[in-house]
C-alpha positions, 0 to 999 in steps of 0.5 A, a space after each residue: 496520523 503520526 501521533 497515533 499509536 500505530 502498533 496498537 491500532 494494528 493490533 486492535 484491527 486484527 483482533 477485531 477480525 477474529 472470533 473465538 471459534 476461529 481460534 478454537 476458543 469457546 464463545 464464552 458468556 455475556 454479550 460481546 460489545 465489540 466484534 472479534 476477540 477480547 483482549 484477555 483471549 488474545 493475551 491467553 493465546 499469545 502467552 502474555 499477561 492481560 496487563 502487558 497486552 493492554 499496555 501494548 495496545 494502549 501504547 504504554 509499552 513500546 518495546 515488545 521483544 521479537 518473541 512476543 511479536 511472533 507469538 501475537 502474530 501467530 495468535 492473530 493468524 497474520 500473513 507474512 506481510 502482516 507479520 513483517 508489518 507488525 515488527 516494523 511498527 514495533 521497531 519504530 515505536 521503540 525509537 526516540 521521537 527525536 530520532 524519528 523526526 522527519 523534515 517535510 519534502 522529499 527528493 524527487 531526483 531520479 537517477 540517470 540509470 532509471 531514466 535510461 530504463 524508461 526509454 529502454 523498455 519502450 513501448 511498454 508503459 513504465 514509471 519511476 515512483 516514490 514510496 507514496 506512488 508519486 510519479 517521478 518520471 514516466 515514458 510516453 506510453 506510461 503517461 498515455 496508459 493512465 488516460 487523462 493524467 497528462 492534464 494534471 501538473 507533474 507535481 500532482 501526478 500520483 498513481 494512487 491519487 489517480 486511482 481514487 480521484 480521476 474520473 477515468 480511473 474506474 474505466 481504465 482499470 477493469 478490476 478497479 476495486 482490486 487495484 484500489 485495495 492493493 494501493 491502500 494496502 501498499 500505503 499501509 506498508 509505507 506507513 510502517 516503514 516511515 510513519 512520520 512521513 509528511 508526504 504520506 500524512 498529506 496524501 492520506 488526509 487528502 484522499 480520505 476527504 476526497 474519496 469515501 472508498 479510500 476512507 473505508 479501505 484505510 480503516 479496514 487496514 489491509 497490509 500487502 507488499 506490492 508485487 507484480 500482478 496481471 491487470 486488465 485495462 480499458 483505454 479509451 483509444 485502444 480498447 481492452 488489453 491485459 498487462 503484467 506488472 513487475 516492480 523493482 525497488 531501489 535502495 533509496 525507496 524509488 520503484 521502477 514499475 513496468 507493465 508488460 504484454 505477452 510477446 506476440 499476443 493481441 495485448 502486445 499489438 494493443 501496446 504498439 497502438 498505445 505507443 502510436 496514440 501517445 505520439 511516441 513512434 
């Protein structure tokens, strides 16, 4: 994954999602061999030469200016998350490979303040995750919410691995497809921030081999920054309830994720029961 032309891959994926009619161009003549806009059409829309755009997409020019990137983003009708993703990919592509080199292995140490927060927010489920969503720490309710994850060794507990490979996940997450799409879109943002990450490369390779759904979503190349959202769960011991997630990101990239119920609601009662099931109260 790290040797590929990530900037060109992203440009091709977004070019393939647009047709001439969507951007006000005539359909043109001749049969289109691939879906989406032709290179020359996108180059014209962005106001760059076809030769320059071709070099960008092929990875032969790796230092486009911000103005060019913004013109391409506008022509491709990118969302704000996608626009920022494009800029991050370009910044990384411009860096010398010697600067980009990463050693394998990451720091799994969780700062004491985050560990205290895990205890302070109980009984709501909460986690400390690394950028690839490995569970570095969780409170008892957080472990219980992901039914069955406690059977995995701590080093293998990864939120995205759970979503795609644990047999209980499709029951735990009522809208499993939505959760799966958000997880893969998040990994794409991680790729832009640290495309040479050996941890990311290993996780993507593992899940692409283990899950056809993951492989399909990875190829689709959606990009979204993970933000808080309302999720429906169905726990085997508690039943169905809804929680709203909040995500706080520390300067070292670790994320504190908490799932909260509405105060005084039946969902809050379900979380109290979840805490009892976990043996934490």
